[in-house]
N, C-alpha and C positions, 0 to 999 in steps of 0.2 A: 554591519555591527552594531558599531555604535549607538545609531540611529533605535536599534532594536533594542539593545539595553535601557535605553532613556526611559522607551516606550514601555518595557517591563516594570521599570521602578514608575512610573506614571499609574499604571493600570493599578498595581501593590496600593499606593497612597490612595488612590480613588475608592478601592474594595474598603480601605481603612475607615475612610471619610464616610462610606457609606454604612458599616458596622457600629460605629461610633452614632451616626445618625439614629439609627431603628436602637441602641440604646437610650438614648437621649428623648426619644419617641415615648418609652416607656417611662422612664423618671417624670416628664412633664406630665404624662395622664394621673402617675399616682401624685404628683404634686397638685394639681388643679383639683383633685378630689375627683378625678374620671367617675362613671359608673355606667353598667349598663343597665341596672335597676336599682332605683331608677335612672332613665337614661340620661347622660351629661357627658358629652362629649367635649373637652378642650379643643375645639377645633383650630381659631386661631394661634393656639402657642404651638401645635403640631405641624401647623403651615409655618409656622417661624422657624420650625427647625429644619423645614425639609427646605424652605427657600434659602436659610442659609450654608447649610449642605451642598446644597445646589453652587452657590455663589463661590463655597471653598474649591471645589471640582472644576469651576469654568476658571480660576484663577490659576488653580494648578494647571491646568488645561493650556493655556495661554504661556506659563513659566514654563512649562517640557514644548511648547511648539518652539519657543526660543531656543532651548537646549537644543534639541532635534537641528534647529537650522544653524548653531555654531557646531555641531559634532558634524556634518556634513558633511565628506570629504570633495565634492566638486563645485563650483558653482553653478552648474545646472540642478543637483541634486536640493544644494538651499535655496534657488530659485522656487523649485516645484512643492519644498516643503513651507515655503513662505507663502507663496500664493494658495494652499491649501489651509494654511492658519488664519491668513486675508480673509478669505471664502467662511468659513466657517464663523469668523468674529464679526465678520457686519453683518451677514443674516443673525446672527446671535443679537447684537447689538440693537441691531433696528428693532426687531420683537421687541424683544426685553423695553425697549425706550415708549417703543407705543402703548404696550399694556403698563407703563409707569405714569404717563399720560390718560389714558384714558381712568386708569383707579383715583388718579387725583382730582380729573375733574369729577367725575360720577361718584364720589362718595357725597356732596353737600347733598344731591339730588335723591340720592339713596337714604340718605338719613331724614330727609324731610318727607320722602314718601312712607317709611314705615314708625314715625312718628304721630301719634293722635292728638287731633286738633278740633275738637267738636264747639258749635257755639249753638246753642237752643235755649228755649226758655224752658222752664220747669214748673210743673203748677202743684196745686194742694194733690190732687189725684195722679201726680206721676213722680216713681220713684225710678230714678237712672241707676241702673248697675253694669260695671263692669268689669272683669276679669283682665289679668294682665300678668305677667311675668317680667320682674325685674331682670332678668338675666336669662334668655333662650338656652332650649336644650343641648345646645352647641356653643355656645357662649362665645357668639359671635354680636350679639345685640344689646347693648346694656342700656334700662331705663334710666334716663336721671329725674331729677325732681317732678314731681304730680304735680300741676298745676290747677287750681280752683280758682276762676275769678269771678265775682260777682260784681256785674255792672249795674244792676238793680234789683228793686222789690226785697223782700225780707231776707234775714239770714237764711242761709242753705246751711243745712245740716250734713254730714258725712260720717258714715262706717267704716273702716277697712277692717279687713276680717285676712288671717293668713291660713292658706290650707294646711292642712295637716298630713304630712306622708304617709301616716301608719293609716289612719281611717278614712282619708281621701277625700275628706269635708272640711269646710271650712269653719264650722263651729257655730256656737251663740253666740259667743264673745267677742266683741271688736279688737284687733289690738291696737287700735288707734281710733278716737273720734273729735268731734269738734264742730264748732260753729264758723261759718266763712261770713261777716258783716256784708252788704251792700258796700257799692266802692270799694272792693277790698280784693287784693290776690294773697293767697294761701297755697305755700309749696310744701308736699309733703317729699323729703329726703330719700324716695324709697330704693335709689341707689345706695345708701347707707344702710339698710334693711336685711336680712338673711336671705340667698339665694332661693326663691321660691313663687308660688303663684299667687297672687292675692284677688281678691274682691273688694269694690269699693260701691258703697250707696249714697246718693246725692236725693236727697228731698228738703221739703222745706213744711212747714206745721205753723197751725194757724190763720188768721185773718180771714177775712170773707170769701164769698166762693167766686173764684174767678181772677182769684192773687195767683200772683206768678212771678218768678226771678230771672232775669236775663243771666245766663251760666256760658259762661267759656270755661270747657274742660281742657286740659292738654297734658300729656305726655311726649316730651323728647324724649330721645331712643338714637344713640350713636353706636358705630361700629367700634369691636373691643379695640383697644389701641393697640395690642400684640398685631393684631393684623393690618394695622396702620401701616407700626413699623416693619412687618415683613413686607408689605406689598410697596412699600415707599422707598426705606433709606437701601434696603438689598437691590431691590429690584434699579436704583437709580444706581448701584454701586458698580451691578454686572454692566449696565447699559455702558457707564464712563468707561470702565476697564477694557468691553471690548473694540467701543469705538476708538478709544485709542491704541490699541493693539493691529486693529485694522490699519490705521496713518504708518504705524513702526514697517508692518509688514510688507504694505506698501513702497516705500521707502526702501525697505530692504530687496525686492523685487525689482527693482528699477535697477539698483546697485548690481546683484546678482546677472539681471538681464545680458547688461552689458559687459561683467567678466564672461562670461559665458559664451556669449558673442564673439569677444574679443580671444578667448582660448580658441573657437574653432577654427576662427579666420587663420592666427598663427596656425593650426595644423596644417589648414591647405596649404600657407606658404610653403611650410616647412618639405610639405608630402612633391608638391609641386617641385621644389628646388630640388 
């Protein structure tokens, strides 16, 4: 009866956490200015809320598993409750720890893969054009400074255009333009620009035919910090909590196993007498 009451309270608390999570997801969507037209869904912030809610539910389950053990009426029942808690905590802890390790190891490779890094010559007849977003539609990738490095040759000129959401075009007037001389690296702080789509044109002017500049064009892209926090900090907390509870319940199992066997042995002795 007491165990049933403990489980009922646990379920009520978990339902309350789930309802709060739904409300927080809605508030985060509004706070991050999410929209469906144009599409912008703040996935990392939503994932952070969900994982944080999952972490709270998991901790609640651990706490109430301990409560169930304490209110159990016999060593045998305590043993079975502790055994169930240990199995669940062990599987959860190992799986979450593996996810944490994989995510931590893969982040640098993913960021390098999604970054743009091009080294190529640019001549009088070439205009290099690239379009990009400084924040993607799902708020997962953040573009950090755009780097224009001219290693040799005449200066490289650039025009940066911003796409107008209403007209759907980049327009004729650049948001920013300039010139990058030889042996110089220029960085555009596109992470500080308004969220949206951009187009850049890179070219050279003047000089005899065959003139060219050695250009290195790079955009570093990074995973949203919200996603990093939710998939590292919270996952690590969940893994540590579950692995620690695995150890605790294992110790309790050994204790109640001895008490349970001792109790049964005592009953057999009494009956024989």
